[in-house]
SEZAZA-600669 format. One record per residue: residue in three letters; x, y, z of N, C-alpha, C in turn. Coordinates in steps of 0.1 Angstrom, whole numbers, plus 5000, padded with zeros to 4 digits. Each point is the difference from the previous one (the first is absolute). Example, Ala and Ser with C-alpha at 12.3 -4.5 7.8 and 13.67 -1.06 7.14 Angstrom:
% SEZAZA-600669
ALA513249435078499150125000500950125000 SER499650114993500950115000499250115008 
//
This chain:
% SEZAZA-600669
MET147670321688498649974997499150125004 GLY498950024992499150115004499049965011 ARG499650105007499149985011498649964995 SER499349905007498749964997499050125003 LYS499250034990499050115001498849955008 LYS499650075011498949965008498850084996 ASN498949924996498750064997499049925008 PRO499550065011499149935009498749954992 ILE499549895003498849944994498949985011 VAL498850054998498949975010499149894993 ILE499849905008499049894995498750025008 LEU499050044993498750025007499349875000 ARG500249914990499449875000501049904994 GLY500249895007500949904995500249895010 HIS501149924999500249905010500350065014 LYS500550124999500350085012499950154997 THR499250075009499950144998500950085009 SER500850084993501050075008500750104991 VAL501150075005500850094992501449935000 PHE500549994988501349934998501050104995 PRO501349995004501050094995500250014985 SER499849884994500349994985499149894994 ASP500050004987499249904993500649865003 ILE501349995003500649875002499349935012 GLU499950085011499349955012498549984998 ALA499450084992498550004999499549894990 ARG500849974990499649914989499449875005 PRO500649935009499449875004498650015006 TYR499650125004498750025007498950054991 TYR500450044987498950054991499949914988 GLN501049914998499949914988499149885003 ARG499349964989499249875001499050015011 VAL499350115002499050015010498749944994 LYS499349925007498849944996498850085006 GLY498849994993498950075005500050144996 VAL499850095010500150154997501450044995 PRO500150064989501350044994500850095010 ALA501349984999500950085009500050144996 ILE500250095010500150154997501350055006 PHE500850054992501350055005500550114991 TYR500850095005500650104992501250075008 LYS500850074993501150085006499450115008 CYS500450025012499450105008500950125004 GLY501250004995500950115002500849995013 THR499349995012500649995013499349895008 ILE500749955010499349905009498850075007 GLU500250125004499050075008498750024991 LYS500250044987498850024992499349864997 GLY500949904999499449874997499249955012 MET500550025012499249965012498750085002 ARG500150134996498850095001498949944990 ASP500549974988499049954990499449865004 LEU500949925006499549865004499050015011 ILE500350095010499050025011498750054995 ALA500050104991498850064995499249894992 PHE500749924992499349904992499449895009 GLN500749965010499549905010498850055008 LYS500050135003498850065006498849994991 TRP500350034987498849994991499549864999 GLU500949904999499649864999499249965013 ALA500350065011499449965013498550065001 ILE499750094991498650065000499049894999 ALA500249904991499049894997500849884995 PRO499549885003500649884995500150004984 GLU498950064994500050004986501250074993 PHE500550105007501150084994501349925000 LYS500249915010501249925000500049904988 GLN498849964995499949914989499950074986 ARG499850135001499750074987501350014992 ASN499849974987501250014991500250144995 VAL501150065005500250144996501450014993 SER500250094991501350024993500950095009 ARG501250014996501050085007499550155000 LYS499550054988499550145000498850025009 GLU499149905000498950015009500450005014 ALA501049925004500550005014500650135003 GLU500850064991500650135003498950115002 ALA498949994992498950105002499349985013 ILE499949875005499449985013500950065011 ILE501349974998500950065010499950155001 GLN500050064989499950154999498850055007 ALA498949934997498750045006500049985015 MET500649905005500149975015500950115006 LEU501150034993500950105006499450145000 ALA499250034990499450134999499050035010 ASP499049915002498950025010499549865004 GLU500749945009499749865003498549985005 ASP499550085009498649995005499050014989 LYS500250094991499050024989500049884991 PHE501349964996500149894991499549875005 VAL500249975013499549885007498550005000 ALA499450125003498550015000499549974986 GLU500650054990499649974986500149864996 GLN501149945004500349864997499049905008 LEU499650045012499049935008498750004993 ALA499650124995498750024993500049914988 GLU501250004993500149924987499849855003 VAL500749955010499949865003498749965005 GLN499350095008498649975004499149994988 ARG500250094991499250004988500249874992 GLU501349964999500349874992499449885007 ARG500050005014499549895007498549994998 ALA499350125000498650004998499649954986 GLU500850044990499749954987500349854999 LYS501049955007500349864999498949925007 LEU499550055012498949935007498750004991 ALA499850114993498850014991500149904989 GLU501249994994500249904989499949865005 GLU500649975012499849875006498649965002 ALA499250105006498649985002499349974987 ARG500350084990499449984987500249864994 ILE501349965001500449864995499349895008 LYS500050035014499349905008498549984998 SER499450124996498650004997499649934987 GLN501149984991499749944987499949855002 PRO499149934994499849865001501249924994 THR500449895006501149924995499549934987 ILE501049944993499649934987499049895003 GLU500249935012499149895003498650065004 GLU500050115007498750065003499350054988 ARG500850064990499350044988499549884992 SER500849895000499549884993498749955006 ILE500050005014498849955007498850094997 ALA500350135000498950094998499449994986 ALA501049984990499649994986499249874998 SER500449895007499349884999498650015006 LYS500050075011498750015007499050094991 LYS500650104994499150094992499549924988 ALA500949924994499649924988498949905004 THR500249945012499049905005498750075002 GLU500050125006498850075003499350044987 GLN500850054990499450044987499449874993 ALA500749895001499449884993498749965007 TRP500150015014498749975008498950094996 ASN500350134999499050104996499449974986 ARG500949974991499649964987499149885000 LEU500349905008499249885001498750035006 GLN500050095010498750045006499150074990 ASP500750094993499250084989499449904990 GLU500849904996499649914990498849925005 LEU500249955013498949925006498750095001 GLU500250125004498850095002499450024986 HIS500950024990499450024986499349884995 ASP500649885003499449874996498749985007 LYS499950055013498849985007498950094995 LYS500450124996499050104995499749984985 HIS500949954993499949984985500349864997 VAL499049915000500249864998500049964985 THR500949914997500049954986499849855000 LEU499049954992499749864999500349954987 LYS500649884999500449944987499249874998 CYS499349994989499249894998500749904990 VAL500049875004500749904992499049894997 LEU499749984988499049904996500749865000 GLY499349915007500649865000499849934987 THR501049924997499949924987500549865004 GLY499649914991500449865001499449945013 GLY498850035004499449955012500450075013 GLN500950104999500450075012499050115004 ALA499950035013499150105005500650144996 SER499150094998500450144998500350065013 ARG500650125000500450075012500050154999 VAL499850075011500150145001501150035009 GLU501050064995501250035009500050155004 LYS500350025012500250145005501450034999 VAL500450104992501450034997500850025013 SER499550055010500750035013500149875008 GLY499349894996500049885007498649945002 GLY499949874998498749935002499449954987 ILE499549885000499449944988498649945004 SER499050024991498749955002499849904988 ILE499749875003499749904990498650004995 VAL499849994987498750004994499749874994 GLU499149925006499749874994498950014989 HIS500149924990499050004989499349875000 GLU498750014995499349874998500649924989 LYS500049875002500649914991499350024986 GLY500850014990499450024986499650144997 ALA500250095009499650144997500850064988 LYS499350074992500650064988501050115004 VAL500950044992501050105003499450135002 SER498950034993499450135002499350015013 LEU499549895005499450005014501150015010 LYS501149934998501150015009500550145001 ARG500150074989500550145001499050095008 MET498749984998499050085008500149965015 SER500249875003500149965014501250065006 LEU501150014993501250065005499850155002 GLY499350064991499750155001499250025013 TYR499049925002499150015012500949995013 ALA500949905000500849985011500950125003 ALA500550064989500850125001499250115006 LEU498850024996499150115005499849985015 LYS499849875004499849975014501250045008 GLN501249974995501250035007500250165000 ALA499650064990500150155000499150065010 ASP498749955001499150045010500549985014 LYS500749895002500549975013501150105004 ALA500950034990501150095002499450145003 LEU499050044993499450135003499450015013 SER499449895005499450005014501150005010 CYS501349984996501150005010500850134998 ASP499350114995500650134999500850034988 ALA500049914990500750034988499350114993 GLU500750084993499450124993499749964985 THR500949924994499849964986500449864998 VAL499549944990500449864997500249994985 LYS501149954996500349984985499949854998 ILE499249964990499949854997500749984986 LEU501049925000500749974988499849854995 GLY500149984988500049864994498649954996 LEU499050085002498749954995499950014985 ASP499349914994499750004986499250124996 VAL500250064989499350124996498549984999 THR499549884997498649975000499350015013 VAL500849975011499550015014499850155003 VAL501050084997500050145002498850074992 ASN499949964988498950064991498649965005 THR499949875005498849965006499550095011 LEU500950035009499750085012499750154996 THR500850054991500050154997499150034988 LEU499749914991499250034988498849924999 TRP500149875001498949914996499049985011 ALA500549975012499149965011499050115004 PRO500550135000499050115003498850004990 LYS500349974987498950004990499149885003 TRP500649885003499349885002499050025012 LYS500550085010499250025012498850084996 GLN500150104992498950084995499049914992 GLN500549904994499249904992499449895009 ASN500250015013499549905010500749874997 TRP501250004996500949884998499449904990 VAL499250054990499649914990500450064986 LYS500149914990500350044987498850064993 PRO500250084989498950054993499049904996 ASN500449884998499149894996499349935011 GLY500350065012499349955012500749885007 GLN501149964995500849895006500850065012 PRO500249925011500850055011501550014996 ARG500750105006501550014997500749885007 PRO501049954993500849895006500750055012 ASN500049925011500750035012499650145006 ALA498750034998499550135004500250025015 GLU499849905008500250015015501450055004 LEU501049934994501450045003500350144996 VAL499650044988500250134995499350115008 ARG498749965004499350105008500650025014 ASP500549905006500750015013501350084998 MET500749974989501350084998499750154998 LEU499050034992499750144997499550075012 ALA499249935009499650065012501150045009 LEU501049915001501250035008500850114994 TYR500249994987500950094993499450155001 GLU498750014999499450135001500250075013 GLN500149915011500350065013501450055002 ILE500949944993501450045002500750054988 LYS499450024989500650044988500850135000 SER499650105009500650125001501549995005 LYS500249885007501449985006500749894993 VAL499449944990500749894993500350034986 CYS501249964995500350014986500649874996 PHE500149984987500449874994501450014994 GLY500850095004501450024995500050074987 GLU501250034996500250074987500049914988 GLY499650064989500149934987498949904997 ILE498950005008498949914996499050074992 ALA499949964987499150074991498649955002 GLN499150095000498649965002499349994986 LYS499749884996499449984986498549995001 ALA499450044989498549984999499749854999 PRO498949965004499649855000499949954986 VAL500549884998499949944987498649964997 ASP499349945011498649974998499450005014 ASP498749975001499350025012500449895010 ASP500649904996500449895010501450025005 ALA500750104996501450025005499950025015 PRO501049955008501149924995499749855000 PHE498849955001499749865001499749944987 
//
């Protein structure tokens, strides 16, 4: 029988780190290693294997990170060569490297820690959305306070008319029993002017009145000023119908007309006759 050939094996990492006379003795200690992969190779002689193992273990002892670092066999051999060539210089370089890595790790941990969590981001987003909604509401309320819109609704079937403030609030307008529709429209317009005057006295800047019949608007803007010049009588000397109501309406309208409009789309028509709208 031929003699067994001896090739010493050094195990730098494995179940057991040591120098073994042959692969037969070493194999149980480098096979099926969990975690950091095993590092082993033929070292030529027991003495060289021990020298390499000691040099590698000195390098691992520089910092705990090195013992957990995943290095290949070639990288391990390069480390050993550097340790053997000038141990003090290489150790200093490795210490500087690990300190730099630790500083970078701490900086990254601090950066991650400074970032808000998903829950914190969700709370912040919800808070921001609530604040934005609140600000929009405040802006709308401020706008509604400065720029008031009134909607006039003429009562029918015995119901009272009303002036609605779009931002909230209703003023009821009662009519005399048996009053004609034309008179009801004028009374509703007068009530709207009073509400507009009230809003302007409460720091509103403009008032828009919607829903008035075009004859009411034309009375204020076209016909009543002419009737005023005619001293509220017809060319034939007869008094104007409902002159007192129209006179009071015009007096109030002339005080506030620079800040009052009657909405979009209301056409101003020339009077049909001297008695319009009655």
